[in-house]
Chimera marker file (.cmm) of the C-alpha trace (Angstrom):
<marker_set name="trace">
<marker id="1" x="7.064" y="20.551" z="-13.156" r="1" g="1" b="0" radius="0.5"/>
<marker id="2" x="10.446" y="21.287" z="-14.603" r="1" g="1" b="0" radius="0.5"/>
<marker id="3" x="11.719" y="18.806" z="-17.115" r="1" g="1" b="0" radius="0.5"/>
<marker id="4" x="9.508" y="16.045" z="-18.258" r="1" g="1" b="0" radius="0.5"/>
<marker id="5" x="9.981" y="12.777" z="-20.051" r="1" g="1" b="0" radius="0.5"/>
<marker id="6" x="7.539" y="10.845" z="-22.276" r="1" g="1" b="0" radius="0.5"/>
<marker id="7" x="6.728" y="7.250" z="-21.186" r="1" g="1" b="0" radius="0.5"/>
<marker id="8" x="4.501" y="4.909" z="-22.993" r="1" g="1" b="0" radius="0.5"/>
<marker id="9" x="2.659" y="2.201" z="-20.951" r="1" g="1" b="0" radius="0.5"/>
<marker id="10" x="0.430" y="-0.661" z="-22.075" r="1" g="1" b="0" radius="0.5"/>
<marker id="11" x="-2.652" y="-1.087" z="-19.936" r="1" g="1" b="0" radius="0.5"/>
<marker id="12" x="-5.914" y="-3.087" z="-20.370" r="1" g="1" b="0" radius="0.5"/>
<marker id="13" x="-8.456" y="-1.256" z="-22.466" r="1" g="1" b="0" radius="0.5"/>
<marker id="14" x="-10.987" y="-1.263" z="-19.659" r="1" g="1" b="0" radius="0.5"/>
<marker id="15" x="-8.376" y="0.441" z="-17.292" r="1" g="1" b="0" radius="0.5"/>
<marker id="16" x="-7.630" y="2.999" z="-19.863" r="1" g="1" b="0" radius="0.5"/>
<marker id="17" x="-11.330" y="3.840" z="-20.325" r="1" g="1" b="0" radius="0.5"/>
<marker id="18" x="-11.601" y="4.081" z="-16.487" r="1" g="1" b="0" radius="0.5"/>
<marker id="19" x="-8.666" y="6.478" z="-16.392" r="1" g="1" b="0" radius="0.5"/>
<marker id="20" x="-10.020" y="8.607" z="-19.007" r="1" g="1" b="0" radius="0.5"/>
<marker id="21" x="-13.536" y="8.769" z="-17.409" r="1" g="1" b="0" radius="0.5"/>
<marker id="22" x="-12.243" y="9.498" z="-13.954" r="1" g="1" b="0" radius="0.5"/>
<marker id="23" x="-10.060" y="12.294" z="-15.285" r="1" g="1" b="0" radius="0.5"/>
<marker id="24" x="-12.906" y="13.806" z="-17.135" r="1" g="1" b="0" radius="0.5"/>
<marker id="25" x="-15.123" y="13.730" z="-14.107" r="1" g="1" b="0" radius="0.5"/>
<marker id="26" x="-12.259" y="15.355" z="-12.004" r="1" g="1" b="0" radius="0.5"/>
<marker id="27" x="-11.635" y="17.821" z="-14.825" r="1" g="1" b="0" radius="0.5"/>
<marker id="28" x="-7.946" y="17.002" z="-15.368" r="1" g="1" b="0" radius="0.5"/>
<marker id="29" x="-5.974" y="15.386" z="-18.158" r="1" g="1" b="0" radius="0.5"/>
<marker id="30" x="-5.578" y="11.584" z="-18.008" r="1" g="1" b="0" radius="0.5"/>
<marker id="31" x="-1.764" y="12.265" z="-17.837" r="1" g="1" b="0" radius="0.5"/>
<marker id="32" x="-2.209" y="14.422" z="-14.702" r="1" g="1" b="0" radius="0.5"/>
<marker id="33" x="-4.289" y="11.564" z="-13.089" r="1" g="1" b="0" radius="0.5"/>
<marker id="34" x="-1.535" y="9.058" z="-13.861" r="1" g="1" b="0" radius="0.5"/>
<marker id="35" x="1.134" y="11.522" z="-12.633" r="1" g="1" b="0" radius="0.5"/>
<marker id="36" x="-0.762" y="11.876" z="-9.297" r="1" g="1" b="0" radius="0.5"/>
<marker id="37" x="-1.202" y="8.247" z="-8.943" r="1" g="1" b="0" radius="0.5"/>
<marker id="38" x="2.423" y="7.489" z="-9.529" r="1" g="1" b="0" radius="0.5"/>
<marker id="39" x="3.524" y="10.168" z="-7.137" r="1" g="1" b="0" radius="0.5"/>
<marker id="40" x="1.190" y="8.757" z="-4.423" r="1" g="1" b="0" radius="0.5"/>
<marker id="41" x="2.614" y="5.267" z="-5.110" r="1" g="1" b="0" radius="0.5"/>
<marker id="42" x="6.261" y="6.523" z="-4.784" r="1" g="1" b="0" radius="0.5"/>
<marker id="43" x="5.371" y="8.350" z="-1.584" r="1" g="1" b="0" radius="0.5"/>
<marker id="44" x="3.891" y="5.240" z="-0.216" r="1" g="1" b="0" radius="0.5"/>
<marker id="45" x="6.936" y="3.240" z="-1.031" r="1" g="1" b="0" radius="0.5"/>
<marker id="46" x="9.247" y="5.816" z="0.545" r="1" g="1" b="0" radius="0.5"/>
<marker id="47" x="7.254" y="5.587" z="3.786" r="1" g="1" b="0" radius="0.5"/>
<marker id="48" x="7.268" y="1.788" z="3.894" r="1" g="1" b="0" radius="0.5"/>
<marker id="49" x="9.750" y="0.293" z="6.490" r="1" g="1" b="0" radius="0.5"/>
<marker id="50" x="9.697" y="-2.873" z="4.303" r="1" g="1" b="0" radius="0.5"/>
<marker id="51" x="10.571" y="-1.047" z="1.155" r="1" g="1" b="0" radius="0.5"/>
<marker id="52" x="13.241" y="0.887" z="2.948" r="1" g="1" b="0" radius="0.5"/>
<marker id="53" x="14.780" y="-2.331" z="4.265" r="1" g="1" b="0" radius="0.5"/>
<marker id="54" x="14.787" y="-3.888" z="0.854" r="1" g="1" b="0" radius="0.5"/>
<marker id="55" x="16.399" y="-0.759" z="-0.637" r="1" g="1" b="0" radius="0.5"/>
<marker id="56" x="19.088" y="-0.865" z="1.944" r="1" g="1" b="0" radius="0.5"/>
<marker id="57" x="19.863" y="-4.597" z="1.114" r="1" g="1" b="0" radius="0.5"/>
<marker id="58" x="19.880" y="-3.750" z="-2.687" r="1" g="1" b="0" radius="0.5"/>
<marker id="59" x="22.225" y="-0.900" z="-2.143" r="1" g="1" b="0" radius="0.5"/>
<marker id="60" x="24.607" y="-2.892" z="-0.075" r="1" g="1" b="0" radius="0.5"/>
<marker id="61" x="24.526" y="-5.739" z="-2.673" r="1" g="1" b="0" radius="0.5"/>
<marker id="62" x="25.238" y="-3.347" z="-5.428" r="1" g="1" b="0" radius="0.5"/>
<marker id="63" x="27.961" y="-1.568" z="-3.461" r="1" g="1" b="0" radius="0.5"/>
<marker id="64" x="29.833" y="-4.961" z="-2.923" r="1" g="1" b="0" radius="0.5"/>
<marker id="65" x="29.613" y="-5.620" z="-6.768" r="1" g="1" b="0" radius="0.5"/>
<marker id="66" x="30.959" y="-2.106" z="-7.530" r="1" g="1" b="0" radius="0.5"/>
<marker id="67" x="33.650" y="-2.505" z="-4.973" r="1" g="1" b="0" radius="0.5"/>
<marker id="68" x="34.678" y="-5.892" z="-6.435" r="1" g="1" b="0" radius="0.5"/>
<marker id="69" x="34.615" y="-4.376" z="-10.047" r="1" g="1" b="0" radius="0.5"/>
<marker id="70" x="36.712" y="-1.492" z="-9.038" r="1" g="1" b="0" radius="0.5"/>
<marker id="71" x="39.196" y="-3.661" z="-7.270" r="1" g="1" b="0" radius="0.5"/>
<marker id="72" x="39.451" y="-5.955" z="-10.541" r="1" g="1" b="0" radius="0.5"/>
<marker id="73" x="40.128" y="-2.726" z="-12.494" r="1" g="1" b="0" radius="0.5"/>
<marker id="74" x="43.221" y="-1.777" z="-10.572" r="1" g="1" b="0" radius="0.5"/>
<link id1="1" id2="2" r="1" g="1" b="0" radius="0.2"/>
<link id1="2" id2="3" r="1" g="1" b="0" radius="0.2"/>
<link id1="3" id2="4" r="1" g="1" b="0" radius="0.2"/>
<link id1="4" id2="5" r="1" g="1" b="0" radius="0.2"/>
<link id1="5" id2="6" r="1" g="1" b="0" radius="0.2"/>
<link id1="6" id2="7" r="1" g="1" b="0" radius="0.2"/>
<link id1="7" id2="8" r="1" g="1" b="0" radius="0.2"/>
<link id1="8" id2="9" r="1" g="1" b="0" radius="0.2"/>
<link id1="9" id2="10" r="1" g="1" b="0" radius="0.2"/>
<link id1="10" id2="11" r="1" g="1" b="0" radius="0.2"/>
<link id1="11" id2="12" r="1" g="1" b="0" radius="0.2"/>
<link id1="12" id2="13" r="1" g="1" b="0" radius="0.2"/>
<link id1="13" id2="14" r="1" g="1" b="0" radius="0.2"/>
<link id1="14" id2="15" r="1" g="1" b="0" radius="0.2"/>
<link id1="15" id2="16" r="1" g="1" b="0" radius="0.2"/>
<link id1="16" id2="17" r="1" g="1" b="0" radius="0.2"/>
<link id1="17" id2="18" r="1" g="1" b="0" radius="0.2"/>
<link id1="18" id2="19" r="1" g="1" b="0" radius="0.2"/>
<link id1="19" id2="20" r="1" g="1" b="0" radius="0.2"/>
<link id1="20" id2="21" r="1" g="1" b="0" radius="0.2"/>
<link id1="21" id2="22" r="1" g="1" b="0" radius="0.2"/>
<link id1="22" id2="23" r="1" g="1" b="0" radius="0.2"/>
<link id1="23" id2="24" r="1" g="1" b="0" radius="0.2"/>
<link id1="24" id2="25" r="1" g="1" b="0" radius="0.2"/>
<link id1="25" id2="26" r="1" g="1" b="0" radius="0.2"/>
<link id1="26" id2="27" r="1" g="1" b="0" radius="0.2"/>
<link id1="27" id2="28" r="1" g="1" b="0" radius="0.2"/>
<link id1="28" id2="29" r="1" g="1" b="0" radius="0.2"/>
<link id1="29" id2="30" r="1" g="1" b="0" radius="0.2"/>
<link id1="30" id2="31" r="1" g="1" b="0" radius="0.2"/>
<link id1="31" id2="32" r="1" g="1" b="0" radius="0.2"/>
<link id1="32" id2="33" r="1" g="1" b="0" radius="0.2"/>
<link id1="33" id2="34" r="1" g="1" b="0" radius="0.2"/>
<link id1="34" id2="35" r="1" g="1" b="0" radius="0.2"/>
<link id1="35" id2="36" r="1" g="1" b="0" radius="0.2"/>
<link id1="36" id2="37" r="1" g="1" b="0" radius="0.2"/>
<link id1="37" id2="38" r="1" g="1" b="0" radius="0.2"/>
<link id1="38" id2="39" r="1" g="1" b="0" radius="0.2"/>
<link id1="39" id2="40" r="1" g="1" b="0" radius="0.2"/>
<link id1="40" id2="41" r="1" g="1" b="0" radius="0.2"/>
<link id1="41" id2="42" r="1" g="1" b="0" radius="0.2"/>
<link id1="42" id2="43" r="1" g="1" b="0" radius="0.2"/>
<link id1="43" id2="44" r="1" g="1" b="0" radius="0.2"/>
<link id1="44" id2="45" r="1" g="1" b="0" radius="0.2"/>
<link id1="45" id2="46" r="1" g="1" b="0" radius="0.2"/>
<link id1="46" id2="47" r="1" g="1" b="0" radius="0.2"/>
<link id1="47" id2="48" r="1" g="1" b="0" radius="0.2"/>
<link id1="48" id2="49" r="1" g="1" b="0" radius="0.2"/>
<link id1="49" id2="50" r="1" g="1" b="0" radius="0.2"/>
<link id1="50" id2="51" r="1" g="1" b="0" radius="0.2"/>
<link id1="51" id2="52" r="1" g="1" b="0" radius="0.2"/>
<link id1="52" id2="53" r="1" g="1" b="0" radius="0.2"/>
<link id1="53" id2="54" r="1" g="1" b="0" radius="0.2"/>
<link id1="54" id2="55" r="1" g="1" b="0" radius="0.2"/>
<link id1="55" id2="56" r="1" g="1" b="0" radius="0.2"/>
<link id1="56" id2="57" r="1" g="1" b="0" radius="0.2"/>
<link id1="57" id2="58" r="1" g="1" b="0" radius="0.2"/>
<link id1="58" id2="59" r="1" g="1" b="0" radius="0.2"/>
<link id1="59" id2="60" r="1" g="1" b="0" radius="0.2"/>
<link id1="60" id2="61" r="1" g="1" b="0" radius="0.2"/>
<link id1="61" id2="62" r="1" g="1" b="0" radius="0.2"/>
<link id1="62" id2="63" r="1" g="1" b="0" radius="0.2"/>
<link id1="63" id2="64" r="1" g="1" b="0" radius="0.2"/>
<link id1="64" id2="65" r="1" g="1" b="0" radius="0.2"/>
<link id1="65" id2="66" r="1" g="1" b="0" radius="0.2"/>
<link id1="66" id2="67" r="1" g="1" b="0" radius="0.2"/>
<link id1="67" id2="68" r="1" g="1" b="0" radius="0.2"/>
<link id1="68" id2="69" r="1" g="1" b="0" radius="0.2"/>
<link id1="69" id2="70" r="1" g="1" b="0" radius="0.2"/>
<link id1="70" id2="71" r="1" g="1" b="0" radius="0.2"/>
<link id1="71" id2="72" r="1" g="1" b="0" radius="0.2"/>
<link id1="72" id2="73" r="1" g="1" b="0" radius="0.2"/>
<link id1="73" id2="74" r="1" g="1" b="0" radius="0.2"/>
</marker_set>
């Protein structure tokens, strides 16, 4: 991993205990377990046609706003 950023999350105490326990059993740091889980979630989203459609719609909506703001700026 090249650069990293510290992120603080709030989670239920039981979930935090589960994460710590599973990480210990797997012999990895809790932070590594969380990074792996996030990476898997992001891969799942990227592969989802429904997510890709929503992403396209969001980009189109943002592009319209940006174009309008740029036009108003001239």
